[in-house]
C-alpha positions as CSV (number, residue, x, y, z in Angstrom):
1,M,-31.7,4.3,-9.7
2,C,-31.5,6.6,-12.7
3,G,-34.5,8.7,-11.7
4,N,-36.7,7.7,-14.7
5,E,-37.2,4.1,-13.8
6,G,-41.0,4.5,-13.7
7,N,-41.0,4.8,-17.5
8,L,-39.4,1.4,-17.9
9,P,-41.4,-1.7,-18.6
10,K,-42.0,-3.6,-15.3
11,L,-40.5,-6.8,-16.7
12,L,-37.0,-5.2,-16.6
13,G,-35.0,-6.8,-13.8
14,V,-32.6,-5.0,-11.5
15,V,-29.5,-6.1,-13.5
16,V,-30.9,-4.8,-16.8
17,L,-31.9,-1.5,-15.1
18,T,-28.5,-1.2,-13.6
19,V,-26.9,-1.7,-17.0
20,F,-29.2,0.9,-18.5
21,C,-28.3,3.4,-15.7
22,N,-24.6,2.8,-16.1
23,M,-24.9,3.3,-19.9
24,N,-26.6,6.7,-19.3
25,V,-23.8,7.7,-16.8
26,A,-21.1,6.5,-19.3
27,Q,-22.7,8.4,-22.1
28,A,-22.9,11.5,-20.0
29,S,-19.3,11.2,-19.1
30,Q,-18.3,11.1,-22.8
31,I,-19.8,14.5,-23.5
32,G,-16.9,16.8,-24.6
33,S,-14.4,13.9,-24.4
34,E,-11.8,13.6,-27.1
35,R,-10.1,10.4,-26.3
36,G,-9.0,8.1,-29.1
37,A,-9.3,4.8,-27.4
38,S,-12.9,4.1,-26.4
39,R,-12.3,0.6,-24.9
40,R,-9.6,0.2,-22.3
41,L,-8.5,-2.9,-20.4
42,A,-7.3,-3.4,-16.8
43,D,-4.6,-6.0,-16.1
44,G,-6.2,-9.5,-15.8
45,E,-9.0,-8.8,-18.2
46,E,-7.0,-10.3,-21.1
47,Y,-7.4,-13.7,-19.5
48,S,-11.1,-13.6,-18.9
49,M,-12.4,-12.7,-22.4
50,P,-12.7,-14.9,-25.6
51,A,-9.8,-14.6,-28.0
52,S,-12.0,-13.0,-30.6
53,E,-12.9,-10.2,-28.2
54,L,-9.3,-9.7,-27.2
55,V,-8.3,-9.4,-30.8
56,D,-11.2,-6.9,-31.4
57,V,-10.0,-4.7,-28.5
58,G,-6.4,-4.9,-29.9
59,R,-7.7,-3.8,-33.3
60,Q,-9.5,-0.8,-31.7
61,L,-6.3,0.2,-29.9
62,F,-4.3,-0.2,-33.1
63,V,-6.5,2.1,-35.1
64,A,-7.2,4.6,-32.2
65,S,-6.0,8.1,-32.7
66,W,-4.3,8.9,-29.4
67,T,-4.8,12.4,-28.0
68,S,-3.4,14.5,-25.2
69,E,-6.4,13.7,-23.1
70,E,-5.1,10.2,-22.6
71,G,-1.4,10.8,-22.4
72,A,-0.3,11.2,-26.1
73,G,2.9,13.2,-26.4
74,R,6.0,13.1,-24.3
75,P,6.9,16.6,-23.1
76,L,10.0,15.7,-21.1
77,S,11.3,12.4,-22.7
78,K,12.9,11.2,-25.9
79,G,11.7,8.4,-28.1
80,T,14.2,6.2,-26.4
81,G,12.5,6.7,-23.0
82,D,15.4,8.8,-21.7
83,P,14.8,12.3,-20.3
84,L,15.3,15.3,-22.5
85,S,18.8,16.6,-22.7
86,D,17.4,20.1,-22.2
87,P,14.3,19.7,-20.0
88,S,13.8,23.5,-20.0
89,R,12.6,23.2,-23.6
90,S,9.7,20.7,-23.4
91,L,8.2,19.0,-26.4
92,T,4.9,20.8,-26.2
93,F,3.1,22.7,-29.0
94,P,4.5,23.6,-31.5
95,F,7.2,21.0,-30.9
96,R,4.9,18.1,-30.0
97,F,5.2,16.4,-33.4
98,N,8.3,16.0,-35.5
99,R,8.7,13.8,-38.5
100,I,12.4,13.2,-37.7
101,S,12.8,12.7,-34.0
102,A,9.0,12.1,-33.3
103,P,6.4,11.8,-31.9
104,D,5.2,11.6,-35.5
105,A,1.9,9.7,-35.6
106,N,-1.5,9.7,-33.8
107,S,-2.4,6.1,-34.6
108,C,-0.6,2.8,-35.4
109,A,-2.9,2.5,-38.4
110,G,-1.8,6.0,-39.6
111,C,1.4,4.3,-40.9
112,H,0.5,0.6,-40.9
113,N,-2.4,0.8,-43.4
114,L,-1.4,-0.9,-46.7
115,P,-3.7,-2.4,-48.0
116,F,-5.5,-2.5,-44.6
117,P,-4.7,-1.6,-41.0
118,G,-1.8,-3.8,-39.9
119,G,0.2,-3.6,-43.2
120,G,3.0,-1.4,-44.3
121,G,2.9,2.2,-45.4
122,D,3.7,4.5,-48.3
123,I,6.9,6.5,-48.1
124,V,5.0,9.4,-46.5
125,A,4.7,7.1,-43.4
126,N,8.5,6.5,-43.2
127,V,10.2,6.9,-39.8
128,F,13.7,8.1,-39.1
129,V,15.3,5.4,-37.0
130,L,17.9,6.5,-34.4
131,A,16.7,10.1,-34.4
132,Q,14.5,9.3,-31.4
133,R,17.6,9.7,-29.2
134,F,17.4,13.4,-29.7
135,D,15.0,15.9,-28.0
136,F,14.0,17.6,-31.2
137,A,16.0,17.3,-34.4
138,T,15.8,18.8,-37.9
139,F,18.0,18.4,-40.9
140,D,18.7,22.2,-41.0
141,E,22.4,22.7,-40.3
142,N,21.7,26.4,-39.5
143,D,19.6,25.5,-36.5
144,P,21.4,26.8,-33.3
145,V,23.2,24.4,-31.1
146,P,21.9,22.6,-29.1
147,L,19.3,22.3,-32.0
148,R,16.6,21.6,-29.4
149,G,18.6,18.7,-28.0
150,A,20.0,17.4,-31.3
151,V,23.3,16.7,-29.6
152,D,24.3,13.3,-28.5
153,E,24.7,12.4,-24.8
154,T,28.5,13.2,-24.9
155,G,27.6,16.8,-25.9
156,R,28.9,16.3,-29.5
157,R,26.9,18.1,-32.2
158,S,25.6,15.4,-34.4
159,L,26.5,15.6,-38.1
160,L,23.3,15.7,-40.2
161,Q,24.0,12.3,-41.7
162,D,24.2,10.8,-38.2
163,I,20.8,12.0,-37.1
164,G,18.8,9.1,-38.6
165,N,17.9,7.1,-41.6
166,S,14.6,6.9,-43.3
167,R,12.9,3.5,-43.0
168,G,9.8,2.1,-44.7
169,T,6.9,1.0,-42.5
170,V,7.0,-2.8,-41.9
171,G,3.9,-4.8,-42.7
172,M,2.6,-7.0,-39.9
173,F,0.4,-9.5,-41.8
174,G,1.3,-13.0,-40.8
175,A,3.5,-11.5,-38.0
176,G,2.5,-14.2,-35.4
177,Y,3.8,-16.9,-37.7
178,V,7.0,-14.9,-38.3
179,E,7.6,-14.5,-34.5
180,L,7.1,-18.2,-33.9
181,L,9.6,-19.0,-36.6
182,A,12.1,-16.7,-34.9
183,R,11.5,-18.3,-31.6
184,A,12.0,-21.8,-33.0
185,M,15.2,-20.6,-34.7
186,T,16.5,-19.0,-31.5
187,A,15.8,-22.2,-29.6
188,A,17.7,-24.3,-32.2
189,L,20.7,-21.9,-32.2
190,Q,20.9,-21.8,-28.4
191,A,20.7,-25.6,-28.2
192,Q,23.7,-25.9,-30.5
193,R,25.6,-23.2,-28.5
194,D,24.9,-25.0,-25.2
195,A,26.1,-28.3,-26.5
196,L,29.4,-26.8,-27.7
197,L,32.5,-28.0,-25.7
198,P,35.7,-26.0,-25.2
199,G,37.9,-26.4,-28.3
200,D,34.9,-27.2,-30.6
201,T,33.2,-25.4,-33.5
202,V,29.7,-25.9,-34.7
203,A,28.0,-24.9,-38.0
204,L,25.0,-23.0,-36.7
205,Q,21.7,-24.0,-38.5
206,A,18.1,-23.4,-37.7
207,L,15.1,-24.5,-39.8
208,G,17.4,-25.3,-42.6
209,V,19.0,-21.8,-42.6
210,G,22.7,-21.4,-41.9
211,F,24.2,-18.8,-39.6
212,G,27.9,-19.4,-40.0
213,R,30.1,-21.0,-37.4
214,L,30.4,-20.6,-33.6
215,S,33.5,-21.6,-31.8
216,R,34.3,-22.2,-28.2
217,L,37.8,-21.5,-27.0
218,Q,39.7,-23.7,-24.6
219,D,39.2,-21.1,-21.8
220,G,35.4,-21.6,-22.2
221,S,34.8,-18.2,-24.0
222,Y,33.1,-18.0,-27.4
223,D,34.4,-16.8,-30.7
224,T,31.5,-15.2,-32.8
225,S,33.7,-13.8,-35.6
226,A,32.4,-16.4,-38.1
227,V,28.8,-16.2,-37.1
228,E,26.7,-14.7,-40.0
229,G,23.3,-13.2,-40.4
230,L,22.8,-12.0,-36.8
231,P,22.9,-8.4,-35.5
232,A,25.7,-7.4,-33.1
233,I,23.3,-7.4,-30.2
234,S,22.6,-11.1,-30.7
235,L,26.3,-11.8,-30.4
236,T,26.8,-10.1,-27.1
237,G,27.3,-11.7,-23.7
238,S,29.0,-14.9,-22.7
239,P,27.6,-17.1,-24.0
240,P,26.2,-15.0,-26.9
241,N,22.4,-14.9,-26.8
242,L,22.0,-15.8,-30.6
243,V,18.4,-14.4,-30.5
244,I,16.7,-14.0,-33.9
245,R,15.1,-10.6,-34.2
246,P,12.5,-10.8,-37.0
247,F,11.2,-7.2,-36.9
248,H,12.5,-3.8,-38.1
249,Q,14.3,-3.5,-41.4
250,S,17.6,-4.3,-39.8
251,G,16.4,-7.0,-37.4
252,A,16.5,-5.0,-34.2
253,V,13.3,-6.2,-32.4
254,V,12.6,-9.6,-30.9
255,S,8.9,-9.7,-30.6
256,I,5.6,-8.0,-31.6
257,R,5.3,-6.9,-28.0
258,Q,8.7,-5.2,-28.0
259,F,7.8,-3.6,-31.3
260,T,4.6,-2.3,-29.7
261,N,6.2,-1.0,-26.5
262,N,8.9,0.8,-28.5
263,A,6.4,2.3,-31.0
264,M,3.9,3.5,-28.4
265,N,6.5,5.7,-26.8
266,H,8.5,6.6,-29.8
267,H,5.7,7.5,-32.3
268,H,2.8,8.4,-30.0
269,G,4.2,9.4,-26.7
270,I,2.2,6.7,-24.9
271,Q,4.2,5.1,-22.2
272,T,3.3,1.5,-21.4
273,T,3.3,0.6,-17.7
274,E,5.3,-2.5,-18.2
275,R,8.1,-0.5,-19.8
276,F,8.0,2.7,-17.7
277,G,6.2,1.8,-14.5
278,A,3.2,3.3,-12.8
279,V,4.7,6.8,-12.9
280,D,4.4,9.9,-15.1
281,A,7.5,9.1,-17.1
282,D,7.3,11.9,-19.6
283,G,5.9,14.8,-17.6
284,D,2.5,15.1,-19.2
285,G,0.5,14.5,-16.1
286,F,-0.6,11.0,-16.9
287,V,0.3,7.6,-15.3
288,D,-0.5,4.1,-16.5
289,E,-1.0,5.4,-20.0
290,M,-1.3,1.8,-21.4
291,S,-1.8,-1.3,-19.3
292,R,-0.1,-4.6,-19.7
293,A,-3.4,-6.1,-20.8
294,E,-3.7,-3.5,-23.5
295,V,-0.2,-4.2,-24.8
296,T,-1.2,-7.9,-24.9
297,A,-4.4,-7.1,-26.9
298,V,-2.5,-5.0,-29.5
299,S,0.2,-7.7,-29.7
300,V,-2.4,-10.5,-30.2
301,F,-4.2,-8.4,-32.8
302,Q,-1.1,-8.1,-34.8
303,A,-0.1,-11.8,-34.2
304,T,-3.4,-13.0,-35.6
305,L,-3.6,-10.8,-38.6
306,Q,-4.4,-12.7,-41.8
307,V,-1.7,-14.4,-43.8
308,P,-1.0,-13.0,-47.3
309,G,-2.0,-15.1,-50.2
310,R,-1.8,-15.3,-54.0
311,M,-3.7,-13.5,-56.7
312,I,-3.6,-15.6,-59.8
313,P,-5.1,-13.8,-62.9
314,R,-7.9,-15.3,-64.9
315,D,-6.1,-14.4,-68.1
316,Q,-4.3,-17.5,-69.2
317,T,-1.3,-15.7,-70.6
318,L,-0.7,-13.9,-67.3
319,R,-1.5,-17.0,-65.4
320,A,1.2,-18.9,-67.3
321,A,3.7,-16.0,-66.7
322,V,3.1,-16.2,-63.0
323,G,3.9,-19.9,-63.0
324,R,7.1,-19.5,-65.1
325,G,8.2,-16.6,-62.9
326,E,7.7,-18.6,-59.7
327,R,10.0,-21.3,-61.1
328,L,12.6,-18.8,-62.4
329,F,12.6,-17.1,-59.0
330,I,14.0,-20.3,-57.6
331,D,16.2,-21.3,-60.6
332,V,18.2,-18.0,-60.6
333,G,18.8,-18.3,-56.8
334,C,16.4,-15.7,-55.3
335,G,15.0,-18.5,-53.1
336,E,18.4,-18.9,-51.3
337,C,17.5,-16.0,-49.1
338,H,13.8,-15.5,-49.9
339,R,13.0,-19.1,-48.8
340,P,9.6,-20.1,-50.3
341,S,8.7,-21.5,-46.9
342,L,10.1,-22.3,-43.5
343,P,8.9,-25.3,-41.4
344,L,7.0,-24.6,-38.1
345,A,6.3,-27.5,-35.7
346,D,4.2,-25.5,-33.2
347,T,1.7,-22.9,-34.2
348,V,0.6,-21.9,-30.7
349,Y,1.4,-18.2,-30.2
350,T,2.0,-17.2,-26.6
351,E,2.3,-14.0,-24.8
352,P,4.9,-13.1,-23.6
353,N,7.7,-14.2,-25.8
354,P,10.3,-16.2,-23.8
355,Y,13.1,-14.2,-25.4
356,N,11.8,-10.7,-24.6
357,P,14.5,-8.3,-23.4
358,P,14.1,-6.4,-20.1
359,G,11.5,-3.6,-20.3
360,N,9.0,-6.0,-21.9
361,L,6.7,-8.5,-20.2
362,R,8.5,-11.8,-19.7
363,P,7.3,-15.3,-18.8
364,A,8.5,-14.9,-15.2
365,D,6.1,-11.9,-14.9
366,V,3.0,-14.0,-15.4
367,S,1.5,-17.0,-13.7
368,A,0.7,-18.5,-17.1
369,P,1.1,-17.4,-20.7
370,L,-1.8,-16.4,-22.9
371,S,-2.1,-18.8,-25.8
372,I,-3.8,-18.9,-29.2
373,D,-3.3,-21.3,-32.0
374,L,-2.6,-19.3,-35.2
375,N,-3.9,-22.2,-37.3
376,D,-7.3,-22.0,-35.7
377,P,-9.7,-21.6,-38.7
378,R,-12.0,-19.5,-36.6
379,L,-9.5,-16.6,-36.8
380,P,-10.2,-14.2,-39.6
381,G,-8.6,-14.4,-43.1
382,I,-6.3,-16.9,-44.6
383,R,-5.0,-19.5,-42.1
384,L,-2.2,-21.9,-42.6
385,R,-2.6,-25.6,-41.6
386,A,-0.2,-28.4,-40.8
387,G,0.6,-31.0,-43.4
388,K,0.3,-34.8,-42.8
389,D,3.7,-34.7,-41.1
390,G,2.4,-32.2,-38.5
391,I,4.6,-29.4,-39.9
392,T,3.1,-26.0,-40.9
393,R,5.1,-24.5,-43.8
394,V,5.1,-20.7,-43.6
395,P,5.4,-19.2,-47.1
396,A,6.9,-15.9,-45.9
397,Y,9.7,-15.9,-48.5
398,T,12.5,-15.0,-46.0
399,D,15.3,-16.6,-44.1
400,L,15.1,-14.1,-41.2
401,R,18.8,-13.4,-41.7
402,L,20.7,-10.2,-42.1
403,H,22.3,-9.7,-45.5
404,R,24.4,-7.1,-47.1
405,I,21.9,-6.2,-49.7
406,Y,23.7,-3.3,-51.4
407,E,27.4,-3.1,-52.2
408,S,27.6,0.7,-52.2
409,G,25.9,3.8,-53.3
410,D,23.0,3.8,-51.0
411,P,23.0,6.9,-48.8
412,N,20.3,5.4,-46.6
413,C,22.4,2.5,-45.3
414,E,23.0,2.2,-41.6
415,S,25.9,4.3,-40.2
416,L,24.8,3.9,-36.6
417,N,24.2,1.2,-34.1
418,Q,20.5,1.1,-33.4
419,S,21.1,-0.2,-29.8
420,N,23.1,2.9,-28.7
421,G,23.4,5.3,-31.6
422,S,27.2,5.0,-31.9
423,L,29.0,5.1,-35.2
424,H,30.1,1.7,-36.6
425,S,31.7,0.6,-39.8
426,E,29.1,-1.9,-41.0
427,S,26.6,-0.7,-43.5
428,C,23.7,-1.9,-45.6
429,W,22.9,-5.0,-43.5
430,F,19.2,-5.7,-43.6
431,L,16.8,-8.4,-42.8
432,T,15.6,-10.5,-45.8
433,R,12.4,-8.9,-46.9
434,K,9.3,-11.1,-46.2
435,L,7.9,-11.2,-49.7
436,W,4.4,-12.6,-48.9
437,G,2.0,-9.7,-49.6
438,V,4.8,-7.6,-51.1
439,A,2.7,-6.4,-54.1
440,S,0.1,-4.9,-51.7
441,E,2.6,-2.7,-49.9
442,P,4.5,-0.2,-52.2
443,G,7.0,1.6,-52.1
444,Y,9.7,-1.0,-52.0
445,G,13.1,-1.4,-50.4
446,H,14.0,-0.8,-46.8
447,H,13.6,2.9,-47.5
448,G,10.4,2.7,-49.6
449,Q,12.1,4.7,-52.4
450,F,11.6,2.1,-55.1
451,T,8.3,2.6,-56.9
452,T,8.3,-0.7,-58.7
453,L,9.2,-4.3,-57.8
454,R,11.5,-4.3,-60.7
455,E,13.5,-1.4,-59.2
456,A,13.8,-3.3,-55.9
457,V,15.0,-6.5,-57.6
458,E,17.5,-4.7,-59.8
459,A,19.0,-2.7,-56.9
460,H,20.3,-5.9,-55.3
461,S,24.1,-6.2,-55.2
462,G,26.4,-7.1,-52.3
463,E,25.9,-10.8,-51.3
464,A,23.3,-11.1,-54.1
465,T,25.7,-10.3,-56.9
466,P,26.0,-13.9,-58.2
467,V,22.2,-14.3,-58.2
468,M,21.8,-11.0,-60.0
469,S,24.3,-12.3,-62.6
470,N,21.9,-15.2,-63.2
471,F,19.0,-12.9,-63.3
472,W,20.6,-10.6,-65.9
473,A,21.6,-13.7,-68.0
474,R,17.9,-14.5,-68.5
475,S,15.9,-13.0,-71.4
476,N,13.8,-9.9,-71.0
477,A,10.7,-12.2,-71.2
478,D,12.0,-14.3,-68.3
479,R,12.7,-11.3,-66.1
480,D,9.2,-10.0,-66.9
481,D,7.8,-13.4,-65.7
482,V,9.7,-13.0,-62.4
483,I,8.1,-9.6,-61.9
484,E,4.7,-11.1,-62.7
485,F,5.2,-13.8,-60.0
486,L,6.1,-11.1,-57.4
487,K,2.9,-9.2,-58.4
488,S,0.9,-12.2,-57.4
489,L,2.0,-12.0,-53.8
490,R,-0.9,-10.1,-52.2
491,T,-2.8,-9.5,-49.0
492,F,-6.6,-9.7,-49.0
493,P,-9.4,-8.6,-46.7
494,D,-9.9,-10.9,-43.7
495,T,-13.1,-12.1,-45.3
496,V,-11.0,-14.0,-47.9
497,T,-10.1,-17.4,-46.6
498,A,-8.8,-19.1,-49.8
499,A,-5.0,-19.0,-50.1
500,A,-5.3,-18.3,-53.9
501,V,-7.9,-16.2,-55.6
502,D,-8.3,-14.8,-59.1
503,D,-8.6,-11.1,-59.8
504,R,-12.2,-11.1,-58.7
505,L,-11.3,-12.7,-55.4
506,V,-12.9,-15.9,-56.5
507,P,-11.0,-19.0,-55.0
508,T,-8.8,-20.7,-57.5
509,T,-6.4,-23.6,-57.4
510,W,-2.7,-23.0,-57.4
511,P,0.3,-25.2,-56.4
512,A,1.6,-22.5,-54.0
513,P,4.4,-23.4,-51.5
514,G,3.1,-24.5,-48.1
515,T,-0.1,-26.3,-47.2
516,R,-3.0,-24.0,-46.6
517,R,-6.7,-24.4,-46.3
């Protein structure tokens, strides 16, 4: 008993009284606490709660500002998860936070916030990919070697241009549909690979997108030299895995879950148990910093984020410009890479992803996957729905391929392999930007350095040179119409359920790609 039960109405039962007492104890235990995550989950709880509650817990964890009282920070480990090169110089105050080598954020929503939690981020929220392999790195060439660990694992002092590249924060609206598209494409590519006999060649294709040609030699080995649009890591092994990686600017991550496991350690210093085990992996005195159930909740929250829609102005002149621009976008060839929609036969999102790499929960690790239909109209915000043929068309404006976006002149292109940090000759290969919602997430480009959509369009060269020739051959008015079309691709609050609204968020009709409610 609480000790004051005599003051309670006699009609209160024991269960209610017990809850009341426990609330008092819980409230007392919170005095002086400075933990960011108020709701935590134990493994197994993710299967016993309604989907809406799981999504809500995931949202709370996504916006939580993690603190040192719950394991934030990684005193003795790098953002890669490896131990510090110099463990005698731990990443404690004043070296706990570093914009270059990280940790660099308290909350997922600290970066993913445009226009709401879950989206992209302004350039101030950029991260420096690859720099997480160092203990503590700066761009000051006068810093003494070992520059607080800014030497690679071979002991070589890293050149400043090799430390890392600035990358814009990726928006996650509609991410569940994107992951399902990637899974479907991977399954299609692997089926073509598995049917390939020695001496044969196949033109790889998935959901209408071509990925070059895969050959099998007479000795049974595979020749991937003519495969296109996949990162090197997807061409490794025998047979090559051919896994589509739809997240990160350069297509480095398979799933929302892998994205979450990576980010929790890299950016916050929170080690997930499924990745690091039930140990104090970073020397901060905490174990089990994030449970499997909590990673599932955060992943499901991101997977069920609303789908971006269209804002069609009430002004008839602007409205007409949007329509012309949408047609011109296709006519000049932009839609060859920015596919207006991709077909999806199955909209049931499951955790875990069957193609997750080691270090992330995999299907063999669970008795049954957690499932949720992304087309369920009870989920918040805009939902897609299947057409009469049973196919859901996902208007993400991407082909989920890597392309050489820029011919030259971009100092922010990749000079390192994201999987191991080694130098390589390829540069400027990036995943086709998902354009749905793009106008709600400035700045633009993989680095976030373009302030306008026009700058991002006009910077295209490389593989897009023929398309840009078509674009420049159009009149100024035509090019303006294309920009007006891009400005209509917006993300709305999850209270908006109409796929197209006017500039007062009033539903309007529009012949947008895909079939939506």
